[in-house]
N, C-alpha and C positions, 0 to 999 in steps of 0.2 A: 471242426475245432476253434475254428478264428469267431463264429458266430457266437460259438458258447462265451469264447472268451470275451466278446463284445457285451453279451448280456451280462456276465458276471461284473465287468468295471462300470456297465451302468447302473447296475442294481446297488452295487457298493455306494455309488455317484448321489441316487436318490435316496435310498433306503437311511443314508446318512451314517454309516461306521466310525464311531467317534473314538479316538485314542487321546485321553488328556495329556498335556508335556508336560511331563512330570518335573523339569526344568525348571522351568517358569512356575512353581506352583505357590510364590507370592502372588501374583495377579489377581486373585481371586481367593485368598487366604482369609479367613476367618480369625484377627489376632485380637489377642487377650493380652492387656497391661497387668502386671501384677506389684505392688507396691511392696517390698518385700517384709517392711516394719508392721505393717497391717494385716498383713493375709491369714497368720497362722502360727499358732506359738504352740510349744511343746514342750519346754523349759520351764513354763511358768512365772519366768519373768515380765510377760506382758510385752514384750516384743515379737514381732515374728520370726522366723528362720526357715532354714533350706529343708530341715526335718520336715518342717508343717507344709511347706509347700508339696515336697515329696507326699505325704500323706492325703493333700486335699487334690493332685493331679487328677485322679477317676472325675472329679465336678466339672473340669474342662472337656474331657472327653463326652459328658454326659450333655454339658450345655451346646456342645457343637463344636466346641473352637478345634481347630489346628494346628493354632500356632501361640505362643504366648512369649512375651518380652518382658523382662525384669530390671523394674527400676535398678540403679547402681547395688551390688552386691561385694564392691570393692574394700577393702582394709580403708577404714577413715574414722577421722576426728568427730562426724556427725556433726559441722556446724550448718552444714545446708545437707541436713540428711543424707549423707551419700555421694553428693555430687561435689565434695570437696577430698578427691581419692590421694592417700598419702601411702598406698601399696597397692598397684594394678596385679600383680602376682600375688596378691593375699587377698582372702575372703573374709569381709568384716566380722569378727570373732561373735558378735551380738547373734550373726546366721548362722556359722558355724566354721566347718574347714574346706578344703581343698576336695579331699574325698568325700564329704558330701554333697558338693557342687556336681563331683563326677556321677554321684548314683543320682541326682537330679537328672542329669543329662539321660543317663542310662535309662532311669525310672519313663521318662518321656520318649525316646525310642521307642518304648515294649508298645509303649499304647499310641503310637504313630504319632507324635503330637511333636513339633519344632520348638528350640528353645531361642530367641535373640535375646541377648544382652544389648540394655543403656550403656554407650561409652562415652566419655566426657574428655576428648580432646585438646578441648580450648585452654584449660587451665589443670593447675592440680593443687591439693593443700599446702598449706603453708610448712607442714609438718613431713611433707616429701622429704625423703633423702636428698633429692636434686634440689631443692628451694634451700634447705639446710647447706649443702655444699654451695649452692650459687650465694647464699645470702654470706658465707666465709670468703666469696673470690677464690675458689680453687680453681685452677684453669681449666681443668676440664668439663665443670659446670658453668664456670662464669657466666657464658651465653646462652644459658637454658630458659633463661626467662629474661623479661622487656625490662631493662636498667635506664635510668637516664638520671644525671647530673643534676638536674634542674638548673634556674636561671640564679644568675649572683642576686643575694640581699643586700639592698642597701641600708641594713642596719646590720652593723659589726657582730659579730658575733652569732647571727642566726643561723638556723639550717639556710638552704637555698630554698628559692622560690620553688612554686609545683612547676614540671616540663609545660603546661598547657591548660586547657578548661576543662578538657575530658573528663565526662563523670560518671560513675558506677551506674549499672544499671540497678541498683538498692538505694541510689543516691549518695550524694558527696562525692568529693574526689575520688577519681580512678587512680588515685597514687598515692603509698605510703613510704614515707622515708625509713630507712633502714640505717641505723647509727653505726654500724662496725662494717659496712661497705662503701657510706658517704652518697649515697645513692639513693632515689627513689624507683622503685619497683609498679608496673602494672598490672591493676586488677580490674576487669572491668565490671565482676560481680564483690561478692566480700573482700574483704581485706586477709582473709585467710583462706585466698583462691587464686594465688597470683598465675598473671595471664603466661604461657610458654613461649616462646620464639621460636614460631617456624621456618624461622631464615636461618636457622642453625640446622644444617644436615643430620647432626647428632640427634637431635629431638626428632625431625621426621622419622630415622632409623630406628629409633628406641620406641614411637608411637604404632611404627609399622610392625615392630616386632612382636608385641601384646598384641594384637589382632590375630596373626599370624599364630599365638599360643595358643587363645580359645578355639579357635578353627581348628586346630589339632584335638581340642576334646570337643568337636561334636556339634559347636553353637552354628546355627542355621542365619547368622547375620546379626547387625547390628545397628543400633540406632542411634545417629550421631548427634550429640546433646549441644545446643547452641553453636552448630558449627560457622555460623555466619560471621563470627565472633575472630574467627583465627588469624587472620592477619589484620595489620595496623598500618599507619602511614607510618615510612621509616622516615619521613622527614619531620613527626609530631609537630602539624600543622594544628592551630586552634580550627574547633569545629564552630559553625556560623550557627548562630542565634535562630531557633523555631519562631514561626511568623507570630505564635502567640504570645510571645513575649512586647511588653512594651519599651518605647526607646528608654534606654538607662537602664533597663531592669536587667538584674546578674541574673544568671543561669542556674537552679539549684537542682534540680529534678530531672532526670533521664530524658523526660520528653523536652525538656527546654533545648535543647539542642538536635542540630540534624546531623543525623552522625553519618557523614561521607568520610569520614579517616579512619572509623573503628569497626565497621560493619560491612559486608556484603562486598570486598574490595575483591576486584577479578583476581590477585593471587590464588584467593581464598577457593573460588571456582575452580581455578587450576588443577590446587592440591588435591580437590577432589575427585576429582578427574585421572587424577594419576592415582591417587587410593584405590578408586573402581579397577584401573588397569589393574594395578598390585595383585587385587583380593582377586580377579579374574583370573590371574595369570598363576596365584598361588592355588587355587580352587584347582586348575586344569594339572598342575606340577603333583598334585597330590591323589589324582584320580575321582575328586568328585564331582560326582553326576547332577549335579543340581544348583542352580545358583545360591551364593552367598551373599543373603539378602544387604545393601546399603539403602539405610533409610534416613537420611538427613530431616533435623529439626532446625528451624529458623522462622523467627518473626520479621518477613520480607515483603517487600513489593511483590503484587504476583507475577510481573516481571522478571526479578532477581531470584525470586522461587521458583518459575520453570526451570530457570538456568540450570537448577541442578541437577534435572534431568539429561542434559544434554549442550555439549556449546550450541551457540547459537548460529555457530559462522561455519560449523563443522559437525553436521548428525551423525557420524560415523566417534567421535569422541563420549564417550558414553560417563554419567556421573552416577548421581542415585537410582537406583531403582523404582524408589518413590520417595519423594519429599513428603513431611506430614503436612496434610491440610487441615488445616483450621478455620474453613469457610462454615462449614457448620455451626461450630461454635458461635462463630460471630457475627449468622444471621439467622438463627434460629433461637430467639429468646422467647421470651413470654407470650408478647403480643405481636410476634412475628405471623405475619399472610402471607398468602400464597404468593407473593411476587418476592417478598423478601426469603422465601426458601430456594424458590426458583433464582434469584441473584444468585446467591452464593453455589447453586450447584453450578451453575452455566459460568460464573465466574473460572470455576477450576476448568472444566470438559474442553470451555474455548478457546482456553492458552494454554493446554497439557499439549505439545508435539504430539505429531502425529505417530503412531505404533507404538505409545506409551499407555500404562494403566493408570488409573486413578484410585483412590484410597480416602476413606469417609470416616471422622472419627469426631464425637460431640462430647467427650470427657476426659480428662486426664488431672495427673496431678496438679496440674499449676492452674485447671480452672475449677471453679465452680458444678457439683453436679449437677446433670440433668433435672433431675425431680425439685434442686432448689433454684437454678437460675432460669428455666425453662417455666414449671410446676409441675407439681406431684401427676396431676391427672394426663399432662401430655407425656410422662416418659413415654409411653406406647407407640406414641406417633414419631418419637426421635428416633428410637429404636428401630423402627418400621423402614424409617428412610434410611438410617445405618446400614440396614443389612440387606437392602433391597435395590440399592443403586449400583449400576456397573463397576467394577472394582472391587479392592479388598474392603473386609471392614474391619475397623479398630475398636474396642471396648473397652472401656477401663473397671477394674474389677467393682464388684456390685453394681454397676448398672443394670445386670439382667435379673437382679432383685428390686430395682427403684430403689437405690440408698439416697440418703437425705445427706447433706450438708450439717454437721455438728455444730453448730454457732455461740456453743458454751466452751469449745476448746482453747488451752492457749494459742493465741494467733501471732506468735511470733513477727510474721512475715505477710499475711494475710491468706495465706496457702491451705494450712493445718488444718481448717476445717471439714475439706473436703478428703481429708488422707487417714480418716478415722477407721479402726479396725473392720475387717470383715464381718458380718453377722450371719452365723453360719445356722444358729438357733436360738431359740428364744431361752432357754438355761441360762448358769451364773455364768458369767463370762461371753454369753450370746457364742458361745463354741470356738470361739477365737482363743480362748484361754484358760486356764484354773483359775484365774484371780478373778474378783469382783467386775462388774464392767466400769467401774472408774477408778480401777488401780493399773491401766493401761498405760502404753506410751503417749496415746493419747485415749483419754473417754471415750468409751464405746456408745455411740448416738442412743438416747434414752427409747427410741421407738425401737430397738432390738427385738421386743416381745411379740410384734404384731408384723415388723417386716425384717422376714428374714429365709434363709433357703431351704431350711427343714418343713416349714411350715407351708410355703409357697408348693413346694415338690409334692406337697400331701392333699395339695385342694385339687379340683380337676380344672378350676379356671384362676389363672395366677398371672402376674408378670413374667413369672418365671415360665409358666407353661407354653405363654405365649411367647417368648423371645427364644424356647427351644423348637417350635413350631417353624419360627422365620429361618433360624441356623439349618433344621433338614430341610428349608425350601433350597438355602444357599448350595445345598450341596449337586442339585441338580442341573441340567443344561442349561433351562430358562433363564436361572437367576448368571449360572458362570457362564454363559456365552449369549445369552439373548440381544435381541437389539435393543434399544431404547427412545422413546419417544415420550415428552413431556408435555403437558398441557395445562392452563392454567383455567379452569371452570368457573369458578367466579370469586370474589376476594377472598373469601376462606378455603375453599376449597381446591385444592389442585390433585393431579393425577398423575399416573406415567403409567408405560406399557414396556414389560421387558416380555420381548417374543423370539422365538425360536425356530428360526428358519421358517419364516409364512406354514407354521404347522401350529404350535399351542404356545401359549403366553397368558403374563400373570399381568391384571389391569389392578395398581397400587391406590386406592384410594384415601385421600387425608382431609378431615375438616377440622382446621384449628382453630374454631372458633368454641365457646359455649354455647352455642344456638343450634337446634336440629337446619338441616340442607336441606333442601330437593331439588333435586339437578339431575339432566339429562348427561348420560355416557356415549350417546349417538354419535360424538365429535371423533370420539376412535374409531377410525373407518376400518381399522383391519380387524374388527371384531367379528368373529366369523356368526354368531347366532343373536338372536334377539335376548337371549337369557345367561345369566351367567352365573356360576358357580361359586360358593364362598370356599375358600380353601383354608384361610384363618383370618381370625377377627383380633383386635382387641380384644381383652375384657371387660371393659367399659360399652363393648359396641352390642348395638339391638339387634346386629347379625349371630347367625350362629351355622357353625361349620357344616358343610353339605346342601346348605340350600340355597333354593333359585332364586334368583332375584332379575327382573324385567332391566335391560340398559336405559330404557328412555323414561323411567322414573325412579330414582331411587333415593329414600332417606335415608341422608346420616344423621345418627344422632350426635352429640356437641361431646368433642372431640376423637371423634371417631377414626378409626386404621381399620382398613380392611383388605384381604388383596383376595382377589377375585380370578378363577381359574375360566379360559377362553380354548375354542378351538379359534385358530385364523381363519378367514374367508377365503385364503385360498388353498386352503389344507386338504378341504376333501378331494379336492381334484388330485393331490399329491398322493392323497391315500388309496386312492383307487388304485394308482399308478404303482404304488409301492406294492400293495395286494396282489397286481397283475405281475408284477417283477418277483417278486417273493417267489411265486406260482412257478416259474419259469424257471427259476433257480433250482426249486424243489428237483423240477421236471426232468431238467438237464443233469441234475446227478442221482439220480436214481434209474 
C-alpha cells in the first residue's frame, strides 16, 4: 500500500495535474475596456447605453475576453465624459437605470464574464450635492473639498491672489475663486472637477461606502482613475519650475512644474494600502471567494508606480493587485525597433516586486489607437505582444478589429478621435445606432464600410480572426503559466518563448520592419526539434497555420507576427516517464 501511495504522489507530481486558482483570476485575465458612450446605442439617440452592452456581451465571449471594465457610468454633466461624477449612486440617464446595470451584471455572470468599474476617487463634479453644500459653507460639508483663502491682494477691493503656483493638468491655475464662500477651491483637472479632501475622515468613509455598494451589486473590481493626485501638500507650497523653463520664464502648462506637492505623495500610497485592506476584509465578510481587483491608474515614475503594488518597506502591506502599465504605449510606436520594445517590457518586469503579476496594454480612451499611433499594418504585431506576454492583457474596444482614430471629430481636449463608436457592421450607422454614421455623439469613422466586426467574422483570414486565435492560446497552460525568455534576434526582429514545465512551448516572433528578414532561431536553446509548427500567424504573414518551418533558416515577411509551437528539449524524457507512470497508475488500480 505504501508503494502504491508513493507511485500515486510521483505520478501526480510529474504528470502535472493542474488546478487553477480561481481566487486570483486577475493574474492572467483577458480584459476588455468598454467606453459606454461609444459601444452600442439601442435608443436611437446616437449615444451608447447599457442595454446596448447587454445586447453585445456575446461579442466579448466570442472574442475571448473574460473580464470587462466600463469607463464611468455614474450620473454626470459630462464635462469630462463621465469623469466628473455628480452622483455615484445613480447611473447616467443617457446610459440607462440602475435596473439596467443590475441586468448587465446578471447577463455577464451568466456568460462567465466579470465586470469592473472605472472609479474616480480624486474629484467629483462641481454639481455634486457635496460640492454645492461645501460651496455654501454648510458645516457638515465645509471641508469635503480643498479650500484656501488665497493671499492678500495689494489692490484694494480685488479678490485675493492665488494660493500658490499649482497648475491644472489641462492648463491654467489649479484654483478657482468662489464669491459666496470667499475662498479658492482646488481642481487638478477641469474647474468643474473640484478635488476632494482626503484628510477629512467623512470623505474617506463616504468613498469607501460607495466601493462596498457596487461590490454588493456583483462587480469584480475597480480601476482607480488618476489615483496619484489624491493627496496634496497640506502646507500649499509652490512647486519648483521644470528644467526646460528658461530663467525668468513663468510656468504656463502642466509640464512646466515639477509636481512634488500635488501627486505621488506618501499619503496617497498609504491610502491605497488601506483601501486594499478594507476591500479584502469586506470580501471576506461577505464570503466572496474570489479577489475583488484593485487596479490603479497613475502617470508616475517606474519607482512610484511599483509602490502601488505594495509597500517597499513591508512586503506584507499590499496595495493594488495591478497598477496600470503604460510601457507598451510609450515604447511601441511607429518606428519602434526590437530594442525599444524590449526596454518597455523589461522596464516593468525587472522592477515589479517578486510574486506580483504584470499587465499589458497598448491603447485606452486617453491614447491614440494602435492603428493610428503605430501603423495599420502593425496592429497584429502589437496585439500579438499584448496577448502573449506573461500576465494579464487589456484591450481597448475596437482594437480587436483594428479601428483607427477619426481625425475629423470635434477634438475638445485632443482625445475624442480615439473614442468614436464601435464599428459593428458596414450598414447604416455601422450597427452602432439607427442614426446615420455622422449623426452620433461623435461621428463614426468613415472607414466603417471596410473595417467592421461583421465583415471580419465572415472572412477566413482577418484581424479579428487572428485576435481570436491569440485569445484562445491565452486560455491554455503555456501562456497562463509558462516561463518567459526574450531575445533580440536583430535590429528589427525579436522573439520570446513561453514554455510550460520543460514540456511544450510557444515561440513568438515579430518583425518590426517593412522588409523581409532572414533569421535563425537556433539561439533559443530549449527548442526540442529542428522544425517548428505554425500555430497562428498574422493575416499579412507568409506563414500558414499548420505548416512546419526549419528553425535555422526562417524568412519573415514585412511586419510579420507568428506563433510557433515546439516540443521542449527535455520533454521527450519527461514524456517517457509520464507514460511509464501512467501505466503503473492504471496497473495499480485495475
